[in-house]
N, C-alpha and C positions, 0 to 999 in steps of 0.2 A: 390321526383320525381320518383326515382327508385322503390319505393313501389307501385306506380300507374302503372308503365309499366308492371311489372310482372303479375298482375291480368289481364290486358288487353290482353297480349299475350296468357295467359291461355285460356281465353274466345275465342279469335281468333282461337287458335288451335282446340278447341272443335268444333267450328263452321265449320272449314275446314273438320274435320273428319266426321261430319254429312253430309256435302255436298258430300263427297267422297262416302258415303253409298248410296246416291241417285243415283249416277252414276253407282255404282255396281248393283243396282236393275235393271237398264236398261240392263246391260250385262246378268244378270240372266234371265230376262224375254225374251230377244231376243234369248238366247241360248235354253231356254225351248221351244220356238216356233219352232226352228230348229230341236230339238230332236223329238218333237211330229210329226212334218211333215215327218221327215226321217223314223220314225217307221211306220207311215201310208203308206208311199211310198214303204217301204220294203215289208210289208204284201200285198199290192195291186199288186206289181210287181210279187210276187210269185204266187198269185192267178190268175193273168192274163196270166201266162206262158202257152204255148201250152201243155207242160207236166210239172209235178212238178219239175223235174230236170232243165228244161229250165227256169222256173220261179225262182228257187233258184239261178241258175247261174247268171241270170240278176240282181237279188236282191243283190248278192254278189258284182257284178261290181258296182252297185249303191252305196253300202256301202263303197267300196274301194275308189270310187271317192269323197266321202264326208269326209273321215277320215282326210285328210289334213287340212280342214277348221275347223273341230270340235275338234280335239285333243288339239290344243293350248287353245281353249276356255274352254274345260273341265279341263285342267290343271290349268288354272287361277281360275276357280270356286272352284277347290279343295283347292286352297291356300287362299281363302277368309276366313275371320274371322267374327264372329257373329256381331261385331259392324259395319261391312262394308255393311251389307244388312239388310233390314227390315225383320220382322218376316213373313210377307206375302210372300216376295220373297223366303225366306228359305222354307216355307211350299209348295210353288208352285214348287220349284226345286225338293223337295222330292217326291211330288205327280207325277210330270212329269216323273221322272226317273223310278218310280215304274210302272206307266202306260205304258211307252214306252217298258220297258223290258217285261212286261206282254204281250203286243201285239205281239212282235217278238217271244217270247218264246211260244206263243200260236200256232205258226206254227208247233211245235213238235206234238201237239195234233191233229191239223187239218190234218196232213199227217202221223199220226201214223200207219194206216193200210198199206199205200204204203211203208213207211220206214222200216216196219218190214220185208217185203219181198224183199226190195231193199237196200242193205247195202251201196251202193254208194250214194243214195239219203239221207239215214240216216246220213252219214258222212258230206255231203254237208250242211244239215240243222244244224247239230251240229256246224260246222265251222261258218256258218252265224250267228247263235244265240250267239255263244261264242265271235265272233269278235264284235258284237254289244254290248254285255254286257261289254266286256273289254274296248271298246271305252268310255262307260259311267262311268266305275268305275276306269279306269286308270290302 
């Protein structure tokens, strides 16, 4: 009887691990949606500002307001192991992080001319892009 119970629990444990992976895929996908949305909102907020400085200030406030929600999720994602998520979710996370950082870092190029002559604007853009990157990379 004991010889039958051990294989059963082994199969049961593997099944539980696989189910756990599916639940982690949902976390990855929902967090990817949040990251992508935030990156787009940051860029749009900067571009809609009355002046570049006003836009960057508003985007910094937006980012600061979202940090509390995203930091724990990013920490949890950083602790995931390969067996907990599907290959598709892993690929989506990598792609989303690269795209999001690229969008926000693109502000440096978009406002290069203005920031070269305005060191305060340059510092604000550096802080915004740095804070966003740090949020995503921990």
